[in-house]
N, C-alpha and C positions, 0 to 999 in steps of 0.2 A: 564482422566484426559485428554484433548485437548492442544498441545502443536505445536506452530506455529516456525518455523525457514525458517528468512528469510536471503539475500543476493541478491548483487547487488552495493552497495554503493560506492560510491567515490567521487574520485574531478574529478570534470569535467570542460571545459572551458566554459565560457557563449557563448549560445550559442547553445552545444555541446546537445547529449544525453545519459540518464545511459537506467533501464530495472531490476526493481529492480522484486524479486522475494519471493514467502512465500509457506512453505508447510508446508500442515497439515495436524501432524501427530497423528495418534490412533484417527481417527477420520475421518467422510463419508462427502468430502468437500459440498454435497449438503444437507448439513444438516446444511446450514451454511448460513448466509448473510456474506456477507466477504469485507473490508474496508483499505480503508489506511488513515494515521494518518499522518500529520507533526508536528512535535516540537520544533519552536527554539527558543531559549536561552534569557532567562526570559520571554517568548512565552506562553499562553498555546497548547496544544495539540489540532487540529483542524483537520474536515473531510478534508480526499485532495481527493478519492473516494473512489464509494462502488458498491459493483455488488451484484441483489440477485441469488440465485437457479435458477431460471429461464433465465437471464441477464438481468433483466433490470439496468440501469446503471447511477451514476448520480454521479455528480463532485462541489467541488466547483467554482467559478467562476474565481478565481488570473488563475485556472487554465483549464477552457473547451477553449477543440485547441489547447491544448499545449500535454498534460497527456493522457493515453488510460486504463486504466484495463480491464482487461480480465481475462478467469476463464480458466484450464484445468484437466475437471476433471477425466480422465487418469489418468491420475499424479497427481493430485491430492491436484494442485497447483493453484495460481491465482497470475498477474503479473503487474509492475506498469512499464508502457511504459509514460518516459519522455522523449523530444523531446522540443527542441530550448526555454532550460534552462537559467532564471534565478540566477543573486544574492541571489535577495529576493526567488528562492525556497532553500538558504539553511534552515539544518535542521535532525535532525534527525525522521531519520521516522521510522515510526507501522506498523504491522498488523495487522488486526483487524477481529475477530469469533463473530457472535454475531448465537448465537442455534435456530431458527428457533423452537423450542418444547418450551424451558423454559425463552430467552431471557439474558442468562445466555453469559460473555464476557468472550474473552482469548484475550492474549496481545503477540505478540512476543519479542524481548530482545530489536528490535528499530539498526536499520542502520545507518549509518553518506552517509548522502548527502550534498558535499561543491564545488558553484559555483563559482569559482573566480575564474583570468586570472592572 
């Protein structure tokens, strides 16, 4: 059973930065497409950024130029660097892993990001 352990959320002022981390346990990172999703209160869970095993990335339009997704195979981890944060970025952020073999999904427990002055 794949397990995802997230960390790095918190409270930050508008314009600030945070870095989220997601470590994949009991699996090999290169066997998965990894993504970050977020869900604000009363809204659906939406894709923020995704990275494939060969390093291709895609982003939601709302975060392009501000957020960067990256991975470290040696550490079995994926990261989301969030810069120029806005109040609209406030949400619970979830790490996601999709198997390249059968498409099965795994989710992290979520980490709260709050952007407020």
